[in-house]
ROTORKOL-58615 format. One line per field, with one value per residue: residue in three letters; x, y, z of N, C-alpha, C, O, CB in turn. Coordinates in nm, 3 decimals, decimal comma, always signed. Glycine has a CB too. Example, Ala and Ser with C-alpha at 12.3 -4.5 7.8 and 13.67 -1.06 7.14 Angstrom:
! residues 2
r	ALA  SER
nX	+1,319  +1,285
nY	-0,569  -0,225
nZ	+0,780  +0,708
caX	+1,230  +1,367
caY	-0,450  -0,106
caZ	+0,780  +0,714
cX	+1,320  +1,290
cY	-0,330  +0,003
cZ	+0,780  +0,787
oX	+1,424  +1,341
oY	-0,332  +0,114
oZ	+0,846  +0,804
cbX	+1,131  +1,408
cbY	-0,447  -0,060
cbZ	+0,905  +0,572
! end
This chain:
! residues 117
r	MET  LYS  ASN  LEU  LYS  VAL  ALA  ILE  ALA  VAL  LEU  ALA  ILE  SER  ILE  ALA  SER  VAL  LEU  PRO  ALA  SER  ALA  ASN  ASN  THR  GLU  PRO  THR  THR  LYS  THR  ALA  LYS  LYS  VAL  LEU  ARG  THR  GLU  ILE  VAL  ASN  LEU  LEU  GLY  HIS  HIS  GLU  TYR  ASP  LEU  ASN  TYR  LYS  THR  LEU  LYS  ALA  GLU  VAL  SER  VAL  MET  LEU  ASN  ASN  GLN  SER  GLU  LEU  ILE  VAL  VAL  GLY  ILE  THR  SER  LYS  HIS  LYS  GLU  VAL  ILE  SER  TYR  VAL  LYS  LEU  LYS  LEU  ASN  TYR  LYS  LYS  VAL  ASP  VAL  LYS  GLY  ILE  LYS  LYS  GLY  THR  VAL  TYR  ARG  ILE  PRO  LEU  THR  MET  THR  GLN  SER  GLU
nX	+36,767  +37,025  +37,024  +36,923  +37,153  +37,327  +37,226  +37,184  +37,482  +37,533  +37,398  +37,557  +37,781  +37,750  +37,688  +37,905  +38,079  +37,940  +37,885  +38,144  +38,256  +38,064  +38,126  +38,324  +38,334  +38,452  +38,403  +38,343  +38,045  +37,762  +37,736  +37,948  +38,118  +38,040  +38,111  +38,358  +38,379  +38,269  +38,493  +38,726  +38,678  +38,645  +38,862  +39,000  +38,874  +38,962  +39,108  +38,897  +39,001  +38,782  +38,649  +38,417  +38,074  +37,896  +37,885  +37,850  +37,835  +37,608  +37,547  +37,459  +37,607  +37,600  +37,704  +37,902  +38,063  +38,298  +38,406  +38,693  +38,748  +38,688  +38,577  +38,250  +38,111  +37,746  +37,546  +37,441  +37,347  +37,277  +37,259  +37,451  +37,634  +37,918  +38,001  +37,960  +38,029  +38,294  +38,325  +38,280  +38,478  +38,690  +38,620  +38,552  +38,630  +38,833  +39,044  +39,015  +39,022  +38,816  +38,672  +38,417  +38,228  +37,945  +38,044  +37,875  +37,651  +37,470  +37,545  +37,435  +37,629  +37,600  +37,755  +37,947  +38,042  +38,269  +38,350  +38,704  +38,886
nY	+17,651  +17,622  +17,517  +17,277  +17,183  +17,186  +16,950  +16,719  +16,712  +16,619  +16,374  +16,215  +16,223  +16,096  +15,820  +15,758  +15,687  +15,540  +15,276  +15,139  +15,078  +14,914  +14,731  +14,524  +14,423  +14,080  +13,963  +13,599  +13,417  +13,287  +13,004  +12,886  +12,942  +12,759  +12,527  +12,567  +12,503  +12,283  +12,084  +12,218  +12,050  +11,770  +11,730  +11,755  +11,530  +11,337  +11,001  +10,700  +10,476  +10,256  +9,979  +9,907  +9,817  +9,820  +9,952  +10,215  +10,487  +10,796  +11,077  +11,393  +11,669  +11,961  +12,241  +12,533  +12,855  +12,984  +13,292  +13,264  +13,170  +12,870  +12,541  +12,506  +12,185  +12,142  +11,945  +11,652  +11,401  +11,100  +10,720  +10,540  +10,498  +10,544  +10,676  +10,976  +10,989  +10,992  +11,213  +11,374  +11,409  +11,456  +11,725  +11,929  +12,236  +12,279  +12,470  +12,666  +12,804  +12,992  +13,219  +13,398  +13,293  +13,313  +13,423  +13,234  +13,151  +12,854  +12,569  +12,331  +12,030  +11,778  +11,420  +11,177  +10,847  +10,604  +10,302  +10,167  +9,957
nZ	+9,809  +9,873  +10,109  +10,021  +9,905  +10,047  +10,217  +10,031  +10,069  +10,273  +10,346  +10,168  +10,232  +10,443  +10,366  +10,183  +10,438  +10,571  +10,440  +10,357  +10,631  +10,734  +10,507  +10,553  +10,760  +10,931  +11,139  +11,227  +11,111  +11,330  +11,222  +11,134  +11,393  +11,576  +11,385  +11,461  +11,701  +11,735  +11,619  +11,754  +12,012  +11,914  +11,834  +12,125  +12,209  +12,147  +12,065  +12,152  +12,434  +12,460  +12,468  +12,297  +12,278  +12,073  +11,780  +11,687  +11,917  +11,993  +12,077  +12,276  +12,356  +12,563  +12,639  +12,723  +12,691  +12,983  +13,124  +13,103  +12,851  +12,913  +12,826  +12,962  +13,039  +13,058  +12,968  +12,921  +12,667  +12,649  +12,591  +12,694  +12,998  +12,953  +12,831  +12,882  +13,076  +13,007  +12,764  +12,977  +13,117  +12,960  +12,798  +13,057  +13,178  +13,004  +12,762  +12,527  +12,190  +12,013  +11,819  +11,774  +11,908  +12,210  +12,488  +12,766  +12,663  +12,608  +12,339  +12,173  +12,070  +11,822  +11,871  +11,788  +11,809  +11,706  +11,665  +11,625  +11,351
caX	+36,879  +37,174  +36,989  +36,929  +37,284  +37,439  +37,188  +37,240  +37,627  +37,578  +37,381  +37,599  +37,898  +37,740  +37,628  +37,974  +38,131  +37,909  +37,890  +38,294  +38,240  +37,957  +38,151  +38,421  +38,302  +38,515  +38,367  +38,247  +37,905  +37,757  +37,732  +38,108  +38,239  +38,007  +38,154  +38,468  +38,399  +38,285  +38,591  +38,762  +38,551  +38,662  +39,000  +38,995  +38,834  +39,091  +39,052  +38,926  +39,008  +38,696  +38,575  +38,219  +38,017  +37,816  +37,997  +37,872  +37,812  +37,577  +37,576  +37,484  +37,673  +37,548  +37,866  +37,861  +38,226  +38,306  +38,501  +38,861  +38,735  +38,695  +38,456  +38,196  +38,004  +37,607  +37,483  +37,524  +37,225  +37,309  +37,227  +37,563  +37,714  +38,042  +38,053  +37,901  +38,164  +38,438  +38,293  +38,270  +38,650  +38,760  +38,571  +38,519  +38,706  +38,963  +39,072  +38,946  +38,969  +38,718  +38,589  +38,267  +38,144  +37,961  +38,010  +37,765  +37,561  +37,450  +37,552  +37,432  +37,709  +37,640  +37,868  +37,942  +38,171  +38,336  +38,467  +38,796  +38,848
caY	+17,627  +17,623  +17,418  +17,117  +17,157  +17,135  +16,836  +16,601  +16,691  +16,548  +16,248  +16,162  +16,159  +15,958  +15,679  +15,665  +15,669  +15,399  +15,115  +15,038  +15,034  +14,793  +14,576  +14,505  +14,292  +13,994  +13,866  +13,441  +13,346  +13,184  +12,896  +12,849  +12,924  +12,667  +12,436  +12,510  +12,450  +12,153  +12,094  +12,160  +11,946  +11,624  +11,761  +11,754  +11,383  +11,251  +10,855  +10,644  +10,347  +10,219  +9,827  +9,937  +9,630  +9,917  +9,989  +10,360  +10,590  +10,875  +11,192  +11,519  +11,751  +12,078  +12,328  +12,670  +12,962  +13,114  +13,433  +13,215  +13,066  +12,722  +12,483  +12,355  +12,017  +12,199  +11,847  +11,556  +11,351  +10,939  +10,666  +10,497  +10,631  +10,596  +10,791  +11,076  +11,014  +11,012  +11,319  +11,473  +11,404  +11,514  +11,863  +11,993  +12,329  +12,304  +12,587  +12,633  +12,932  +13,021  +13,367  +13,438  +13,201  +13,418  +13,346  +13,207  +13,081  +12,719  +12,494  +12,210  +11,974  +11,608  +11,407  +11,038  +10,755  +10,474  +10,186  +10,152  +9,828
caZ	+9,716  +9,920  +10,195  +9,969  +9,815  +10,188  +10,287  +10,011  +10,102  +10,419  +10,373  +10,068  +10,298  +10,553  +10,337  +10,198  +10,543  +10,647  +10,364  +10,365  +10,735  +10,688  +10,458  +10,663  +10,895  +10,938  +11,238  +11,167  +11,255  +11,439  +11,185  +11,119  +11,502  +11,632  +11,314  +11,496  +11,834  +11,719  +11,555  +11,900  +12,054  +11,905  +11,885  +12,284  +12,307  +12,101  +12,046  +12,239  +12,431  +12,560  +12,329  +12,273  +12,230  +11,955  +11,651  +11,687  +12,023  +11,945  +12,228  +12,207  +12,443  +12,592  +12,655  +12,681  +12,744  +13,046  +13,125  +13,080  +12,757  +12,942  +12,814  +13,088  +13,030  +13,078  +13,017  +12,799  +12,656  +12,641  +12,675  +12,706  +13,080  +13,005  +12,679  +12,942  +13,172  +12,873  +12,781  +13,126  +13,158  +12,852  +12,826  +13,170  +13,159  +12,930  +12,698  +12,367  +12,113  +11,897  +11,746  +11,746  +12,057  +12,272  +12,653  +12,896  +12,595  +12,561  +12,258  +12,152  +11,961  +11,840  +11,830  +11,756  +11,861  +11,638  +11,715  +11,561  +11,373
cX	+36,945  +37,136  +36,967  +37,052  +37,341  +37,382  +37,207  +37,397  +37,607  +37,507  +37,464  +37,760  +37,898  +37,742  +37,776  +38,092  +38,101  +37,913  +38,062  +38,301  +38,191  +38,012  +38,291  +38,390  +38,333  +38,473  +38,345  +38,155  +37,905  +37,756  +37,873  +38,180  +38,153  +38,068  +38,291  +38,489  +38,405  +38,420  +38,713  +38,766  +38,626  +38,781  +39,082  +38,975  +38,922  +39,055  +39,019  +38,937  +38,952  +38,635  +38,479  +38,194  +37,902  +37,985  +37,956  +37,755  +37,747  +37,578  +37,537  +37,508  +37,634  +37,668  +37,824  +38,063  +38,190  +38,383  +38,649  +38,835  +38,735  +38,582  +38,373  +38,102  +37,856  +37,514  +37,549  +37,402  +37,305  +37,283  +37,270  +37,637  +37,884  +38,077  +38,028  +38,020  +38,281  +38,432  +38,316  +38,441  +38,743  +38,756  +38,579  +38,628  +38,806  +38,934  +39,080  +39,015  +38,909  +38,658  +38,476  +38,195  +38,116  +37,973  +37,890  +37,659  +37,587  +37,484  +37,548  +37,589  +37,667  +37,720  +37,829  +38,036  +38,162  +38,407  +38,591  +38,832  +39,025
cY	+17,537  +17,518  +17,292  +17,066  +17,076  +16,919  +16,731  +16,607  +16,604  +16,412  +16,170  +16,141  +16,071  +15,859  +15,619  +15,647  +15,542  +15,293  +15,067  +15,049  +14,887  +14,655  +14,471  +14,441  +14,140  +13,952  +13,692  +13,459  +13,301  +13,038  +12,832  +12,861  +12,809  +12,559  +12,413  +12,490  +12,325  +12,043  +12,066  +12,069  +11,805  +11,598  +11,660  +11,619  +11,362  +11,124  +10,788  +10,553  +10,225  +10,071  +9,832  +9,814  +9,745  +9,970  +10,147  +10,399  +10,721  +10,965  +11,350  +11,630  +11,912  +12,141  +12,467  +12,760  +13,008  +13,226  +13,407  +13,142  +12,950  +12,680  +12,437  +12,281  +12,121  +12,029  +11,777  +11,410  +11,216  +10,853  +10,542  +10,617  +10,645  +10,681  +10,910  +11,091  +11,099  +11,118  +11,465  +11,534  +11,488  +11,634  +11,953  +12,091  +12,314  +12,430  +12,588  +12,835  +12,961  +13,147  +13,304  +13,364  +13,315  +13,347  +13,368  +13,174  +12,898  +12,676  +12,404  +12,141  +11,840  +11,573  +11,250  +10,966  +10,684  +10,450  +10,163  +10,021  +9,818
cZ	+9,798  +10,043  +10,152  +9,952  +9,968  +10,273  +10,230  +10,020  +10,181  +10,368  +10,262  +10,119  +10,411  +10,501  +10,298  +10,272  +10,615  +10,549  +10,321  +10,504  +10,761  +10,659  +10,496  +10,781  +10,834  +11,078  +11,195  +11,235  +11,286  +11,382  +11,187  +11,294  +11,528  +11,519  +11,350  +11,600  +11,849  +11,671  +11,683  +11,967  +12,038  +11,834  +12,046  +12,339  +12,278  +12,042  +12,156  +12,297  +12,441  +12,445  +12,402  +12,248  +12,090  +11,853  +11,656  +11,814  +11,979  +12,138  +12,163  +12,338  +12,445  +12,599  +12,642  +12,738  +12,827  +13,008  +13,094  +12,954  +12,819  +12,882  +12,940  +12,979  +13,101  +13,066  +12,852  +12,805  +12,546  +12,621  +12,721  +12,889  +13,052  +12,875  +12,808  +13,023  +13,139  +12,862  +12,856  +13,116  +13,093  +12,809  +12,958  +13,202  +13,127  +12,816  +12,589  +12,337  +12,025  +11,912  +11,749  +11,807  +12,147  +12,415  +12,744  +12,754  +12,569  +12,469  +12,247  +12,034  +11,973  +11,770  +11,768  +11,759  +11,789  +11,700  +11,600  +11,518  +11,365
oX	+36,934  +37,223  +36,986  +37,081  +37,379  +37,442  +37,241  +37,453  +37,666  +37,593  +37,440  +37,843  +37,986  +37,799  +37,810  +38,195  +38,171  +37,960  +38,085  +38,416  +38,251  +37,993  +38,325  +38,451  +38,278  +38,563  +38,325  +38,143  +38,002  +37,770  +37,895  +38,281  +38,221  +38,080  +38,355  +38,603  +38,479  +38,418  +38,772  +38,868  +38,662  +38,812  +39,161  +39,017  +39,007  +38,964  +39,087  +38,874  +39,010  +38,578  +38,449  +38,267  +37,831  +38,105  +38,051  +37,637  +37,829  +37,598  +37,567  +37,412  +37,637  +37,757  +37,734  +38,150  +38,086  +38,421  +38,725  +38,904  +38,822  +38,486  +38,414  +38,045  +37,883  +37,427  +37,623  +37,376  +37,358  +37,172  +37,199  +37,669  +37,959  +38,183  +38,145  +38,093  +38,339  +38,515  +38,346  +38,496  +38,833  +38,863  +38,622  +38,728  +38,896  +38,822  +39,155  +39,038  +38,975  +38,596  +38,446  +38,079  +38,200  +37,922  +37,830  +37,546  +37,686  +37,472  +37,640  +37,635  +37,677  +37,767  +37,722  +38,138  +38,044  +38,494  +38,555  +38,824  +39,081
oY	+17,414  +17,436  +17,196  +16,947  +16,961  +16,828  +16,632  +16,505  +16,497  +16,327  +16,049  +16,067  +16,002  +15,771  +15,506  +15,605  +15,467  +15,192  +14,965  +15,007  +14,785  +14,543  +14,361  +14,427  +14,087  +13,881  +13,693  +13,496  +13,229  +12,946  +12,726  +12,796  +12,715  +12,456  +12,314  +12,457  +12,256  +11,924  +11,961  +12,002  +11,738  +11,491  +11,567  +11,577  +11,357  +11,131  +10,800  +10,469  +10,116  +10,101  +9,791  +9,724  +9,671  +9,999  +10,216  +10,363  +10,786  +10,928  +11,403  +11,662  +11,979  +12,072  +12,511  +12,709  +13,074  +13,255  +13,500  +13,040  +12,888  +12,757  +12,347  +12,317  +12,173  +12,002  +11,803  +11,340  +11,220  +10,904  +10,454  +10,736  +10,725  +10,738  +10,939  +11,190  +11,198  +11,179  +11,582  +11,644  +11,561  +11,682  +12,067  +12,042  +12,331  +12,474  +12,507  +12,931  +12,954  +13,178  +13,186  +13,358  +13,400  +13,239  +13,469  +13,190  +12,838  +12,784  +12,338  +12,206  +11,776  +11,621  +11,213  +11,012  +10,659  +10,505  +10,140  +9,937  +9,710
oZ	+9,801  +10,072  +10,228  +9,970  +9,990  +10,332  +10,296  +9,978  +10,166  +10,348  +10,261  +10,066  +10,463  +10,566  +10,332  +10,219  +10,683  +10,602  +10,258  +10,519  +10,795  +10,708  +10,454  +10,886  +10,737  +11,124  +11,074  +11,352  +11,313  +11,463  +11,246  +11,320  +11,485  +11,586  +11,316  +11,632  +11,919  +11,702  +11,710  +11,983  +12,134  +11,782  +12,065  +12,447  +12,366  +11,960  +12,258  +12,232  +12,436  +12,340  +12,514  +12,207  +12,021  +11,861  +11,622  +11,818  +11,913  +12,254  +12,056  +12,408  +12,342  +12,550  +12,571  +12,808  +12,824  +12,895  +13,065  +12,941  +12,757  +12,876  +13,013  +12,876  +13,209  +13,149  +12,756  +12,903  +12,435  +12,637  +12,770  +12,898  +13,106  +12,846  +12,834  +13,031  +13,185  +12,929  +12,828  +13,111  +13,135  +12,773  +12,938  +13,255  +13,209  +12,792  +12,533  +12,410  +11,921  +12,014  +11,732  +11,767  +12,174  +12,446  +12,782  +12,800  +12,526  +12,412  +12,295  +11,940  +12,077  +11,666  +11,719  +11,707  +11,762  +11,767  +11,485  +11,608  +11,379
cbX	+36,966  +37,251  +36,892  +36,866  +37,393  +37,381  +37,075  +37,193  +37,713  +37,505  +37,232  +37,565  +37,973  +37,628  +37,493  +37,988  +38,105  +37,762  +37,780  +38,458  +38,176  +37,883  +38,154  +38,464  +38,101  +38,641  +38,236  +38,299  +37,801  +37,627  +37,668  +38,197  +38,282  +37,859  +38,133  +38,549  +38,315  +38,197  +38,582  +38,726  +38,393  +38,548  +38,975  +38,878  +38,727  +39,189  +39,140  +38,908  +39,051  +38,569  +38,644  +38,142  +37,861  +37,700  +37,964  +37,842  +37,941  +37,444  +37,796  +37,345  +37,812  +37,460  +38,001  +37,661  +38,301  +38,337  +38,501  +38,944  +38,828  +38,702  +38,478  +38,067  +38,088  +37,563  +37,297  +37,746  +37,090  +37,327  +37,140  +37,641  +37,697  +38,157  +37,904  +37,761  +38,230  +38,442  +38,232  +38,230  +38,717  +38,741  +38,448  +38,495  +38,713  +39,013  +39,158  +38,676  +39,024  +38,607  +38,627  +38,219  +38,257  +37,849  +38,117  +37,713  +37,558  +37,359  +37,595  +37,271  +37,866  +37,545  +37,988  +37,904  +38,188  +38,392  +38,381  +38,874  +38,724
cbY	+17,752  +17,797  +17,451  +17,091  +17,332  +17,326  +16,833  +16,551  +16,797  +16,628  +16,216  +16,249  +16,247  +15,934  +15,670  +15,642  +15,768  +15,392  +15,124  +15,095  +15,116  +14,833  +14,590  +14,613  +14,286  +14,021  +13,926  +13,270  +13,304  +13,207  +12,900  +12,991  +13,050  +12,675  +12,462  +12,551  +12,485  +12,147  +12,233  +12,187  +11,958  +11,553  +11,939  +11,843  +11,267  +11,217  +10,769  +10,665  +10,341  +10,370  +9,629  +10,045  +9,478  +10,106  +9,897  +10,439  +10,623  +10,835  +11,196  +11,559  +11,731  +12,087  +12,293  +12,734  +13,087  +13,097  +13,508  +13,100  +13,065  +12,677  +12,382  +12,412  +11,812  +12,343  +11,872  +11,497  +11,478  +10,891  +10,672  +10,522  +10,606  +10,475  +10,810  +11,054  +10,891  +10,952  +11,285  +11,348  +11,268  +11,462  +11,853  +11,897  +12,386  +12,151  +12,639  +12,581  +12,988  +12,920  +13,435  +13,436  +13,068  +13,525  +13,388  +13,380  +13,165  +12,685  +12,498  +12,199  +11,994  +11,504  +11,435  +11,016  +10,689  +10,467  +10,018  +10,204  +9,740
cbZ	+9,669  +9,971  +10,254  +9,836  +9,734  +10,380  +10,320  +9,886  +10,153  +10,594  +10,380  +9,938  +10,333  +10,637  +10,198  +10,111  +10,605  +10,720  +10,185  +10,280  +10,779  +10,552  +10,298  +10,702  +10,952  +10,902  +11,293  +11,191  +11,282  +11,528  +11,072  +10,988  +11,641  +11,672  +11,187  +11,467  +11,914  +11,644  +11,472  +11,965  +11,937  +11,839  +11,923  +12,342  +12,298  +12,222  +11,982  +12,268  +12,472  +12,618  +12,299  +12,127  +12,442  +12,063  +11,462  +11,516  +12,086  +11,829  +12,298  +12,097  +12,411  +12,705  +12,518  +12,810  +12,663  +13,155  +13,278  +13,215  +12,660  +13,089  +12,736  +13,279  +13,195  +12,928  +13,070  +12,865  +12,590  +12,687  +12,660  +12,516  +13,268  +13,053  +12,470  +13,007  +13,194  +12,713  +12,791  +13,317  +13,128  +12,764  +12,803  +13,276  +13,225  +12,849  +12,726  +12,360  +12,082  +11,886  +11,574  +11,616  +12,164  +12,244  +12,756  +13,043  +12,465  +12,551  +12,224  +12,091  +11,968  +11,817  +11,946  +11,658  +11,989  +11,522  +11,738  +11,615  +11,256
! end
Protein backbone atom coordinates (compact mmCIF):
# COMPACT_ATOMS: atom_id res chain seq x y z
CA MET A 1 0.00 0.00 0.00
CA LYS A 2 2.87 2.34 0.82
CA ASN A 3 4.46 1.67 -2.59
CA LEU A 4 1.16 2.50 -4.31
CA LYS A 5 0.93 5.85 -2.51
CA VAL A 6 4.53 6.70 -3.45
CA ALA A 7 3.89 5.74 -7.10
CA ILE A 8 0.74 7.88 -7.24
CA ALA A 9 2.58 10.82 -5.63
CA VAL A 10 5.45 10.56 -8.14
CA LEU A 11 2.99 10.34 -11.04
CA ALA A 12 1.04 13.37 -9.80
CA ILE A 13 4.20 15.46 -9.40
CA SER A 14 5.42 14.43 -12.86
CA ILE A 15 2.15 15.38 -14.51
CA ALA A 16 1.95 18.66 -12.59
CA SER A 17 5.43 19.69 -13.73
CA VAL A 18 5.10 18.60 -17.38
CA LEU A 19 1.73 20.17 -18.20
CA PRO A 20 2.63 23.81 -17.43
CA ALA A 21 5.91 23.50 -19.32
CA SER A 22 4.17 22.30 -22.48
CA ALA A 23 1.47 24.98 -22.22
CA ASN A 24 4.04 27.82 -22.46
CA ASN A 25 5.06 27.01 -26.01
CA THR A 26 5.35 30.50 -27.54
CA GLU A 27 7.29 29.38 -30.62
CA PRO A 28 5.46 30.55 -33.77
CA THR A 29 3.94 27.89 -35.94
CA THR A 30 5.29 27.11 -39.39
CA LYS A 31 2.30 28.73 -41.11
CA THR A 32 2.66 31.92 -39.08
CA ALA A 33 6.40 32.01 -39.68
CA LYS A 34 5.87 31.51 -43.41
CA LYS A 35 3.41 34.43 -43.49
CA VAL A 36 5.92 36.63 -41.68
CA LEU A 37 8.64 35.52 -44.12
CA ARG A 38 6.38 36.42 -47.06
CA THR A 39 5.73 39.85 -45.54
CA GLU A 40 9.48 40.41 -45.14
CA ILE A 41 10.02 39.41 -48.78
CA VAL A 42 7.30 41.78 -50.00
CA ASN A 43 8.88 44.60 -47.97
CA LEU A 44 12.30 43.86 -49.43
CA LEU A 45 10.92 43.83 -52.97
CA GLY A 46 9.29 47.23 -52.50
CA HIS A 47 7.77 49.05 -55.46
CA HIS A 48 9.09 48.21 -58.89
CA GLU A 49 9.68 50.79 -61.58
CA TYR A 50 9.19 48.50 -64.56
CA ASP A 51 6.76 49.39 -67.32
CA LEU A 52 4.95 46.09 -67.53
CA ASN A 53 3.09 44.92 -70.61
CA TYR A 54 0.74 42.99 -68.34
CA LYS A 55 -1.45 44.13 -65.46
CA THR A 56 -0.15 41.41 -63.15
CA LEU A 57 2.87 39.13 -63.18
CA LYS A 58 3.01 36.00 -61.07
CA ALA A 59 6.02 34.18 -59.75
CA GLU A 60 6.84 31.53 -57.22
CA VAL A 61 10.05 32.16 -55.31
CA SER A 62 11.93 29.36 -53.58
CA VAL A 63 14.10 30.71 -50.78
CA MET A 64 15.99 29.43 -47.78
CA LEU A 65 17.85 31.00 -44.86
CA ASN A 66 21.55 30.43 -44.34
CA ASN A 67 23.33 30.45 -40.96
CA GLN A 68 23.71 34.26 -41.06
CA SER A 69 19.90 34.70 -41.44
CA GLU A 70 20.30 35.80 -45.05
CA LEU A 71 17.82 34.88 -47.77
CA ILE A 72 19.20 32.66 -50.50
CA VAL A 73 17.12 32.58 -53.68
CA VAL A 74 17.10 28.94 -54.72
CA GLY A 75 14.85 29.38 -57.74
CA ILE A 76 12.13 31.48 -59.31
CA THR A 77 9.33 30.15 -61.46
CA SER A 78 7.95 32.80 -63.82
CA LYS A 79 7.38 33.31 -67.54
CA HIS A 80 8.91 36.78 -67.45
CA LYS A 81 12.70 37.27 -67.33
CA GLU A 82 12.47 40.79 -65.90
CA VAL A 83 10.63 39.48 -62.84
CA ILE A 84 13.27 36.81 -62.29
CA SER A 85 16.18 39.25 -62.45
CA TYR A 86 14.37 41.84 -60.31
CA VAL A 87 13.54 39.35 -57.55
CA LYS A 88 17.07 37.94 -57.51
CA LEU A 89 18.56 41.42 -57.31
CA LYS A 90 16.29 42.51 -54.46
CA LEU A 91 16.27 39.33 -52.33
CA ASN A 92 19.51 37.39 -52.68
CA TYR A 93 21.69 37.60 -49.53
CA LYS A 94 19.42 40.11 -47.75
CA LYS A 95 19.19 39.72 -43.96
CA VAL A 96 15.79 38.96 -42.42
CA ASP A 97 14.72 38.43 -38.83
CA VAL A 98 11.97 35.82 -38.78
CA LYS A 99 11.40 33.52 -35.81
CA GLY A 100 10.32 29.95 -36.47
CA ILE A 101 11.98 29.57 -39.88
CA LYS A 102 14.33 26.59 -40.05
CA LYS A 103 17.68 27.39 -41.59
CA GLY A 104 18.43 25.32 -44.66
CA THR A 105 14.77 24.53 -45.39
CA VAL A 106 13.46 25.65 -48.78
CA TYR A 107 10.23 27.66 -48.65
CA ARG A 108 8.11 28.39 -51.72
CA ILE A 109 6.46 31.81 -51.62
CA PRO A 110 3.90 32.86 -54.27
CA LEU A 111 4.23 36.47 -55.42
CA THR A 112 2.10 38.72 -57.62
CA MET A 113 3.44 41.96 -59.07
CA THR A 114 0.82 44.44 -60.23
CA GLN A 115 1.23 47.51 -62.37
CA SER A 116 0.42 50.68 -60.50
CA GLU A 117 -1.93 53.08 -62.21
